[in-house]
C-alpha positions as CSV (number, residue, x, y, z in Angstrom):
1,M,-74.2,29.2,48.1
2,H,-73.2,26.4,48.8
3,N,-69.2,26.3,49.7
4,P,-67.5,23.2,49.7
5,F,-64.5,24.6,51.4
6,E,-66.2,25.4,54.2
7,T,-68.4,22.2,54.8
8,D,-67.7,19.4,57.6
9,L,-63.9,21.2,57.8
10,D,-64.5,22.4,61.1
11,K,-62.0,23.6,63.5
12,N,-60.6,20.7,66.5
13,A,-58.2,20.6,68.6
14,A,-56.3,18.9,66.0
15,N,-56.2,20.9,63.5
16,Y,-56.6,24.5,65.8
17,V,-54.5,25.9,68.9
18,P,-55.1,29.2,70.4
19,L,-51.7,31.3,69.7
20,T,-49.7,31.7,72.7
21,P,-46.0,32.6,73.3
22,L,-45.5,30.1,76.0
23,S,-45.6,27.4,73.6
24,F,-42.1,29.0,72.9
25,L,-40.8,27.9,76.0
26,T,-42.1,24.4,75.9
27,R,-40.8,23.7,72.3
28,T,-37.2,25.0,73.5
29,A,-37.3,23.4,76.9
30,Y,-37.9,19.8,74.7
31,V,-35.6,20.5,72.4
32,Y,-32.8,22.5,74.5
33,P,-33.1,21.5,77.7
34,G,-29.8,21.4,78.9
35,H,-28.8,24.8,77.4
36,T,-28.4,28.3,79.3
37,A,-31.8,29.8,79.6
38,W,-30.7,32.7,81.9
39,I,-27.6,34.1,83.4
40,H,-27.6,36.4,87.3
41,G,-23.9,37.0,87.9
42,A,-22.9,33.7,88.7
43,R,-26.2,31.8,88.6
44,R,-26.9,30.2,85.5
45,A,-30.4,28.1,84.8
46,T,-30.8,25.6,81.8
47,Y,-34.3,25.8,79.6
48,R,-35.1,22.4,81.6
49,E,-34.7,24.4,85.2
50,F,-36.2,27.6,83.8
51,Q,-39.8,25.5,82.5
52,Q,-39.7,23.5,86.0
53,R,-39.4,26.9,87.8
54,C,-42.3,29.1,85.6
55,R,-44.4,25.8,86.6
56,A,-43.5,26.5,89.8
57,L,-44.4,30.0,89.9
58,A,-47.9,28.9,88.1
59,S,-48.9,26.6,90.3
60,A,-48.0,28.7,93.4
61,L,-50.4,31.0,91.7
62,S,-53.1,29.4,91.0
63,Q,-53.1,28.2,94.5
64,R,-53.1,32.1,95.7
65,G,-56.3,32.0,93.3
66,I,-54.8,33.6,90.1
67,G,-56.4,32.4,86.6
68,P,-58.2,34.3,84.0
69,G,-58.9,37.8,84.5
70,K,-56.8,38.2,87.6
71,T,-53.8,40.6,87.8
72,V,-50.2,39.6,88.8
73,A,-48.2,42.7,89.3
74,V,-44.3,42.8,89.0
75,M,-41.5,45.7,89.8
76,A,-38.6,44.4,89.5
77,T,-35.5,45.0,87.5
78,N,-34.1,42.5,85.1
79,I,-33.6,39.6,87.1
80,P,-34.6,36.2,86.6
81,A,-37.7,36.5,88.6
82,H,-39.1,39.3,86.0
83,L,-38.4,36.8,83.1
84,E,-40.0,33.5,85.0
85,A,-43.2,36.2,85.5
86,H,-44.0,36.2,81.7
87,Y,-44.3,32.6,81.6
88,G,-45.7,31.7,85.0
89,V,-48.5,34.0,85.5
90,A,-49.9,33.4,82.1
91,M,-49.3,29.5,82.9
92,A,-51.7,30.2,85.7
93,G,-54.2,32.2,83.4
94,G,-53.7,35.5,84.9
95,V,-52.5,39.7,83.2
96,L,-48.9,40.2,84.3
97,N,-48.7,43.9,84.8
98,S,-44.8,45.1,85.0
99,I,-44.7,48.3,86.7
100,N,-42.3,51.1,85.3
101,T,-39.8,51.1,87.9
102,R,-38.7,54.2,88.0
103,L,-42.5,55.6,89.1
104,D,-43.1,57.7,92.4
105,A,-45.5,55.9,94.8
106,A,-48.7,57.8,93.6
107,A,-48.4,56.5,90.7
108,V,-48.2,53.2,91.3
109,A,-50.7,53.2,94.0
110,F,-52.9,54.5,90.7
111,I,-51.6,51.2,88.9
112,L,-52.3,49.0,91.7
113,D,-56.1,49.9,92.2
114,H,-56.8,50.7,88.3
115,G,-55.2,47.3,87.3
116,E,-56.5,45.4,90.5
117,A,-53.8,43.9,91.3
118,Q,-54.1,40.8,93.5
119,V,-50.9,39.7,94.0
120,V,-47.6,41.6,93.3
121,I,-44.2,40.7,92.8
122,I,-41.6,42.9,94.1
123,D,-37.7,43.3,94.5
124,R,-36.2,44.0,97.4
125,E,-34.2,47.4,96.5
126,L,-37.7,49.1,95.1
127,A,-39.4,48.2,98.2
128,P,-39.7,51.7,99.9
129,V,-41.5,53.3,96.7
130,M,-43.7,49.7,96.9
131,K,-44.5,49.7,100.3
132,K,-45.7,53.8,100.2
133,A,-47.3,53.0,97.4
134,L,-49.1,49.7,99.3
135,A,-50.3,52.2,101.7
136,E,-51.9,54.4,99.5
137,A,-53.5,52.1,97.2
138,S,-57.6,50.4,97.9
139,V,-56.3,46.9,97.1
140,K,-54.7,44.9,99.4
141,P,-52.8,42.3,97.5
142,F,-50.6,39.4,98.4
143,V,-47.1,40.5,98.2
144,I,-43.8,38.3,97.5
145,D,-40.4,39.6,98.0
146,I,-37.6,38.5,95.2
147,D,-34.3,38.8,97.8
148,D,-31.8,39.2,95.4
149,P,-28.5,39.3,96.3
150,A,-27.5,42.2,94.6
151,A,-30.2,44.5,95.4
152,G,-28.7,46.1,98.2
153,D,-30.1,46.3,102.0
154,A,-33.7,47.5,101.8
155,A,-36.1,45.7,103.9
156,M,-38.3,43.5,102.7
157,I,-42.2,43.8,102.8
158,G,-44.3,40.5,102.0
159,S,-45.8,37.8,103.3
160,I,-43.1,35.1,101.6
161,E,-39.7,35.4,99.5
162,Y,-39.6,34.4,95.7
163,E,-37.6,31.6,96.2
164,A,-40.1,29.7,99.1
165,F,-42.9,31.0,96.7
166,L,-41.7,28.6,94.0
167,Q,-41.3,25.9,96.9
168,E,-45.1,25.5,97.2
169,G,-45.6,25.0,93.4
170,D,-45.6,21.8,91.5
171,P,-42.2,21.8,89.3
172,D,-44.4,19.4,86.7
173,F,-47.9,21.8,87.0
174,D,-50.1,21.2,84.7
175,W,-50.9,24.2,82.7
176,Q,-53.3,24.9,80.2
177,M,-53.2,26.6,77.1
178,P,-55.6,30.0,77.2
179,A,-59.1,28.7,75.7
180,D,-59.1,31.8,73.5
181,E,-55.8,33.5,72.0
182,W,-57.7,37.2,72.5
183,Q,-57.4,36.0,76.0
184,A,-55.5,39.0,78.0
185,I,-51.7,38.3,78.8
186,A,-50.5,41.3,79.9
187,L,-51.6,45.0,81.1
188,N,-49.1,47.8,80.4
189,Y,-49.5,51.7,81.2
190,T,-48.5,53.9,79.3
191,S,-48.6,58.2,80.3
192,G,-50.5,59.3,77.2
193,T,-51.3,62.8,77.8
194,T,-53.2,63.3,80.9
195,G,-52.3,62.8,84.6
196,N,-53.3,59.3,85.1
197,P,-52.0,56.5,82.7
198,K,-53.9,54.4,80.6
199,G,-53.6,50.9,80.6
200,V,-53.0,48.9,77.6
201,V,-54.1,45.0,77.3
202,Y,-52.1,42.7,75.1
203,H,-53.4,39.8,74.3
204,H,-51.6,36.1,73.8
205,R,-52.1,35.9,69.7
206,G,-50.3,39.5,69.8
207,A,-47.8,38.7,72.2
208,Y,-47.0,35.2,70.1
209,L,-46.8,37.2,67.1
210,N,-44.7,40.5,67.4
211,A,-42.2,38.2,68.9
212,I,-41.6,36.2,65.8
213,G,-41.9,39.7,64.4
214,N,-38.7,40.9,66.3
215,A,-37.0,37.4,65.4
216,M,-37.8,38.1,61.3
217,S,-37.1,41.6,61.4
218,W,-33.4,41.1,63.3
219,G,-32.7,38.0,61.7
220,L,-31.8,36.3,64.5
221,S,-30.3,33.0,64.2
222,H,-30.7,30.5,66.9
223,N,-29.2,30.4,70.0
224,P,-28.8,33.8,70.5
225,V,-27.3,35.6,73.3
226,Y,-29.1,38.2,74.9
227,L,-28.0,41.4,76.9
228,W,-31.1,42.7,78.8
229,T,-30.3,46.7,78.6
230,L,-34.3,47.1,77.6
231,P,-36.5,47.1,80.9
232,M,-38.8,44.4,80.8
233,F,-41.2,46.8,82.1
234,H,-41.3,48.5,78.8
235,C,-43.9,46.7,76.9
236,N,-43.3,43.5,78.2
237,G,-39.2,44.2,76.7
238,W,-40.6,44.7,73.5
239,C,-41.9,41.4,73.6
240,F,-38.7,39.6,73.6
241,P,-38.5,37.8,76.9
242,W,-40.8,35.7,74.6
243,T,-39.0,36.0,71.3
244,I,-35.4,34.9,72.6
245,T,-37.0,31.7,74.0
246,A,-38.1,31.1,70.8
247,Y,-34.4,31.0,69.2
248,G,-33.2,29.1,72.5
249,G,-31.5,32.0,73.2
250,T,-30.1,32.7,76.7
251,H,-30.7,35.6,78.6
252,V,-28.3,37.2,80.4
253,C,-29.7,39.8,83.3
254,L,-28.3,43.4,84.2
255,R,-30.0,44.5,87.7
256,K,-28.8,48.4,86.3
257,V,-28.5,50.2,83.3
258,D,-24.6,50.9,83.8
259,P,-22.0,51.1,80.4
260,V,-19.1,49.8,82.4
261,A,-21.1,46.9,83.3
262,I,-22.8,46.6,79.8
263,Y,-19.2,46.3,78.1
264,E,-18.4,44.2,81.2
265,S,-21.3,41.9,80.1
266,I,-20.9,42.1,76.6
267,A,-17.3,40.6,76.8
268,D,-17.7,37.9,79.5
269,N,-20.9,36.5,78.4
270,E,-20.2,36.4,74.8
271,V,-23.7,38.6,74.2
272,T,-24.6,38.7,70.7
273,H,-27.7,40.9,70.8
274,F,-29.4,44.0,73.1
275,C,-31.8,46.2,72.9
276,G,-32.1,50.4,74.0
277,A,-33.5,53.3,73.5
278,P,-30.8,55.9,71.7
279,T,-29.9,57.0,75.2
280,V,-28.1,53.7,75.9
281,L,-26.7,54.3,72.7
282,N,-25.3,57.0,73.9
283,M,-23.9,55.9,77.2
284,L,-21.8,53.6,75.3
285,I,-20.2,56.0,72.9
286,N,-19.1,58.7,75.5
287,A,-17.8,55.4,78.0
288,P,-14.8,55.4,79.6
289,A,-11.9,54.2,76.8
290,E,-10.8,51.4,78.8
291,A,-14.2,50.1,79.3
292,K,-15.0,50.1,75.2
293,A,-11.9,48.4,75.0
294,R,-13.4,45.1,76.0
295,M,-16.2,45.4,73.1
296,R,-16.9,42.8,70.6
297,S,-17.1,43.3,66.9
298,G,-20.1,42.0,65.8
299,V,-23.0,42.4,68.1
300,K,-26.1,43.5,67.0
301,A,-28.0,46.5,68.7
302,M,-31.7,47.0,68.5
303,T,-32.7,50.9,69.2
304,A,-36.6,52.6,69.6
305,G,-38.4,54.8,71.9
306,A,-37.8,57.8,70.5
307,A,-36.3,59.1,67.0
308,P,-32.1,58.0,67.2
309,P,-30.2,61.1,65.7
310,A,-28.3,60.0,62.4
311,A,-24.6,61.0,64.3
312,I,-25.5,58.2,67.4
313,I,-26.0,55.7,64.4
314,Q,-23.0,56.5,63.3
315,A,-20.3,56.4,66.3
316,M,-21.8,53.3,67.5
317,E,-21.4,51.7,63.6
318,D,-18.0,52.9,63.6
319,M,-17.9,51.2,66.9
320,G,-18.3,47.9,65.2
321,M,-22.3,47.8,66.5
322,S,-24.8,46.7,64.0
323,I,-27.4,49.1,64.7
324,T,-31.1,48.0,63.3
325,H,-33.8,50.7,64.2
326,T,-37.4,50.0,64.8
327,Y,-40.4,52.1,65.9
328,G,-43.2,51.0,67.9
329,L,-45.6,52.1,70.9
330,T,-47.3,50.7,74.1
331,E,-50.2,50.5,72.0
332,T,-48.6,48.4,69.1
333,Y,-46.6,45.4,71.5
334,G,-43.4,47.5,71.4
335,P,-41.8,47.7,67.5
336,S,-43.5,46.5,65.0
337,V,-42.2,48.8,62.0
338,V,-38.6,48.9,61.3
339,C,-35.9,51.1,58.6
340,S,-35.6,47.4,57.1
341,W,-32.0,47.3,55.2
342,H,-31.5,47.3,51.7
343,A,-28.0,46.2,50.3
344,E,-27.6,48.5,47.9
345,W,-26.7,51.3,50.7
346,D,-24.1,49.7,52.1
347,E,-21.7,51.5,49.0
348,L,-23.2,54.8,50.2
349,D,-21.3,57.6,52.9
350,I,-21.6,56.4,56.2
351,S,-23.3,59.4,57.1
352,E,-26.0,58.7,54.5
353,R,-26.2,55.3,55.7
354,A,-26.6,56.7,59.2
355,A,-29.4,59.2,57.7
356,L,-31.4,56.5,55.9
357,K,-31.3,54.2,59.2
358,A,-32.6,57.3,61.2
359,R,-35.8,56.7,59.4
360,Q,-38.4,54.8,61.3
361,G,-39.0,52.4,58.2
362,V,-42.0,49.8,57.2
363,R,-44.2,47.8,59.2
364,Y,-43.1,44.3,60.4
365,P,-44.3,41.3,58.5
366,V,-46.6,40.6,61.5
367,L,-48.5,44.1,60.9
368,E,-50.7,44.4,58.5
369,G,-51.4,48.3,57.8
370,L,-49.1,51.0,58.4
371,Q,-50.2,54.6,57.1
372,V,-49.1,58.1,56.6
373,M,-53.1,59.5,56.6
374,D,-54.6,62.8,56.8
375,P,-57.2,62.3,60.4
376,E,-60.0,64.1,59.0
377,T,-60.0,62.4,55.7
378,M,-58.5,59.4,56.5
379,K,-57.1,59.4,53.2
380,P,-52.6,58.9,52.6
381,V,-50.6,61.6,52.7
382,P,-48.4,61.6,48.7
383,S,-45.4,59.8,49.5
384,D,-42.7,62.8,48.7
385,G,-41.0,63.2,52.1
386,E,-42.8,66.6,52.9
387,T,-46.7,66.1,53.4
388,M,-47.5,65.2,57.2
389,G,-50.2,63.2,58.8
390,E,-50.6,61.1,61.2
391,I,-49.0,57.5,61.5
392,M,-51.5,55.0,62.1
393,F,-51.3,50.8,62.2
394,R,-53.8,48.3,62.2
395,G,-53.1,44.3,62.5
396,N,-52.9,41.6,65.1
397,V,-50.4,43.4,67.0
398,V,-52.7,46.3,67.8
399,M,-53.4,46.7,71.5
400,K,-56.9,44.9,72.8
401,G,-57.8,48.5,73.9
402,Y,-57.7,50.7,76.9
403,L,-58.1,49.0,80.2
404,K,-61.9,50.5,81.9
405,N,-61.6,53.1,78.9
406,P,-63.6,52.7,76.8
407,S,-64.1,56.1,75.3
408,T,-60.5,56.4,74.9
409,T,-60.4,53.3,73.1
410,D,-62.9,53.5,70.3
411,K,-61.4,56.7,69.6
412,S,-58.1,55.6,69.4
413,L,-59.1,52.7,67.3
414,A,-61.8,54.7,65.3
415,D,-62.3,54.3,61.3
416,G,-60.2,50.4,61.7
417,W,-57.1,52.0,62.3
418,F,-54.9,52.9,65.8
419,H,-54.3,56.2,65.9
420,S,-50.6,56.7,67.2
421,G,-50.8,60.6,67.4
422,D,-47.5,60.8,65.9
423,L,-46.9,63.2,63.3
424,G,-45.2,61.9,59.9
425,V,-44.3,61.6,55.9
426,V,-43.8,59.0,54.1
427,H,-40.6,59.2,52.0
428,P,-40.5,58.3,47.8
429,D,-39.7,54.7,48.6
430,G,-42.2,54.2,51.3
431,Y,-40.3,54.3,54.5
432,V,-42.1,56.8,57.2
433,Q,-40.0,59.1,59.0
434,I,-41.5,60.9,62.4
435,K,-41.7,64.9,62.3
436,D,-43.1,65.7,65.4
437,R,-45.8,64.7,67.5
438,S,-49.6,66.3,67.5
439,K,-49.3,64.9,71.6
440,D,-47.5,67.5,74.1
441,I,-46.4,63.8,75.4
442,I,-42.0,64.3,76.2
443,I,-39.9,61.0,75.8
444,S,-37.3,60.6,77.9
445,G,-34.4,58.4,77.9
446,G,-37.7,56.1,76.4
447,E,-40.0,57.1,79.4
448,N,-43.1,59.0,78.5
449,I,-43.7,61.9,80.3
450,S,-47.2,63.6,80.7
451,T,-47.0,67.5,80.4
452,L,-50.3,67.9,82.2
453,E,-48.8,66.0,85.2
454,V,-45.7,68.6,85.7
455,E,-47.6,71.2,85.4
456,G,-50.0,70.0,87.9
457,V,-47.3,69.8,90.1
458,L,-45.9,73.0,89.2
459,Y,-49.2,74.8,90.0
460,Q,-49.5,73.7,93.3
461,H,-46.2,76.1,94.0
462,P,-47.4,78.7,95.7
463,D,-45.5,81.6,94.1
464,I,-46.3,80.1,90.3
465,L,-49.1,82.0,88.4
466,E,-48.9,79.7,85.4
467,A,-46.9,77.1,84.1
468,A,-46.5,75.0,80.5
469,V,-43.9,72.4,80.0
470,V,-42.7,71.4,76.7
471,A,-39.6,69.4,75.7
472,K,-36.4,70.5,75.3
473,P,-33.6,68.6,72.9
474,D,-31.3,66.8,74.9
475,P,-28.0,65.1,74.2
476,H,-28.3,62.5,76.4
477,W,-31.7,61.1,77.0
478,G,-33.3,62.7,73.8
479,E,-35.8,65.4,75.3
480,T,-35.8,66.9,79.0
481,P,-39.0,68.6,80.5
482,C,-38.7,72.5,80.4
483,A,-40.9,74.4,82.3
484,F,-41.9,78.1,81.1
485,V,-42.7,80.0,84.4
486,T,-45.0,83.0,85.1
487,L,-44.7,84.2,88.4
488,K,-47.2,86.0,91.1
489,P,-46.5,89.4,91.7
490,G,-43.8,89.7,93.9
491,A,-42.8,86.3,93.8
492,T,-38.7,85.5,93.8
493,T,-38.9,82.0,93.7
494,T,-35.4,80.6,92.0
495,A,-35.3,78.2,89.3
496,E,-33.5,75.8,91.5
497,E,-36.4,76.1,94.2
498,I,-38.6,75.2,91.4
499,I,-36.7,72.1,90.5
500,E,-36.8,71.3,94.0
501,F,-40.1,71.5,94.8
502,T,-41.1,69.4,92.1
503,R,-38.7,66.7,93.1
504,G,-40.9,65.9,96.1
505,R,-43.7,65.1,94.1
506,L,-42.6,64.1,90.8
507,A,-40.3,60.9,89.9
508,K,-37.0,61.9,89.3
509,F,-36.8,61.8,85.6
510,K,-40.1,63.7,84.9
511,C,-39.2,66.9,87.2
512,P,-38.1,69.8,84.5
513,K,-34.6,70.0,84.2
514,H,-34.8,73.7,83.3
515,V,-37.5,76.7,84.1
516,V,-37.5,79.7,82.1
517,F,-39.0,83.0,83.8
518,S,-41.6,84.4,81.2
519,E,-44.6,85.7,80.1
520,L,-46.7,82.6,78.2
521,P,-47.7,83.4,75.0
522,K,-51.4,82.6,73.4
523,T,-53.9,82.5,71.3
524,S,-57.1,84.9,71.0
525,T,-58.9,82.6,73.3
526,G,-56.4,82.3,75.7
527,K,-55.2,78.7,75.1
528,I,-51.3,78.6,75.6
529,Q,-48.9,78.4,72.7
530,K,-46.8,75.6,72.6
531,F,-45.6,75.5,69.6
532,V,-43.7,79.2,70.3
533,L,-43.0,77.8,73.5
534,R,-40.8,74.6,71.8
535,E,-38.9,77.0,69.5
536,Q,-37.8,78.9,72.7
537,A,-36.8,75.6,74.4
538,Q,-34.4,75.2,71.5
539,S,-32.3,77.9,73.3
540,V,-32.5,78.0,76.5
């Protein structure tokens, strides 16, 4: 049938441009060229300078062969070079792989190889780990050092320093928009439930939309001052490198999450917004009184990464901060669900408000579907606040898939929904709340820890017969690994010795904080009953 609305009305350069968050920098540098784009200690850069530096980075990377499909890995703290990489790499057409700074060398080596990194930009402070990783990796990338004055005295390992590398590029480089908004913009690795991490691929369209979704869901106003307490390697900083730039904001860099430094920066830089896992909020609550005395009222904080206890939300708001609770996964560009607030809730007692705010909430405006469903029937559970199902997502802010892992991609995106693996309920008002995890993943301080990886190391100990690792609730980190161990007959190894054994083989945050010696409960088929161990871990 003839459709007049599809006749002689084709897409062309005048009416269709692929969505990309790179356009945010172009606009803001045009509208606010003299506004401060970033602050790092005594250093400042205007948006005009920020754009020129990003263009120079893109130009220099292009000269080194970076283009579509080519990966640039960055292992750095929250410093300007890391922020600039969120634009410069994509301007060259490349894919940014921000690596978790807390990983051990073996994990970093796997990521470099799996992502086929052609260039690595490394913060000097992290050079020792990267040096070991590069020695283990098969790829031989071009290495660029960031010689940040606050990085300590670690030796540089690269071929050129970052500022010198920028000098190789053209600050007026005529970069090109992506030919297709489905083109990859970033690669983020998540532990999942297996030892080797999975590479989550983002596209330009999703990054653009979730950056806007952040602003809409947080009620962001123009020219915010944003403190980088959230690691930029976490889902590309939950897309905030793009969100803050879109709103002409100032990025305040922070090398280390320290409560005293946070309070100082909030006061000195007139910070208006920051993000962080509940662990960060808990650090601020328990900071020295003299540090908290510098707190400015009205600061807005977004929290995600783990379900925040209502007590933490209440304590933060008692201090005069406004908390927005969001939820998401690496596979959904970070936060894509928000506990949207209702004005009538303001009349409730503060403990009741905190309990409501602790729920995960409803979908971002840019997320098309959020359901809690029975994963077998794919039917929504009733909105009774009791019936559990798996939380599922659908829309443009769901990943392209897992790099080089088609079977897991197909399974995760089966039936037209992303299967999160998180179990939750739907309350009568339609708000979702997580109740348990179908996976055994541990989330400690916002970091994913694979129990299988930790168990694999424990099984390397010559005195251990059996081992199982589960999450133990922790008031500071949210969760920490708790190991249940059965020793071989005659073995006398202590808990302290086992913990020390893991420290030589795992990143520190993955090591068990508690070891319990016992027989492991099993089903009739020999499977370890982890739900029993989780109950026991509550009282360890």
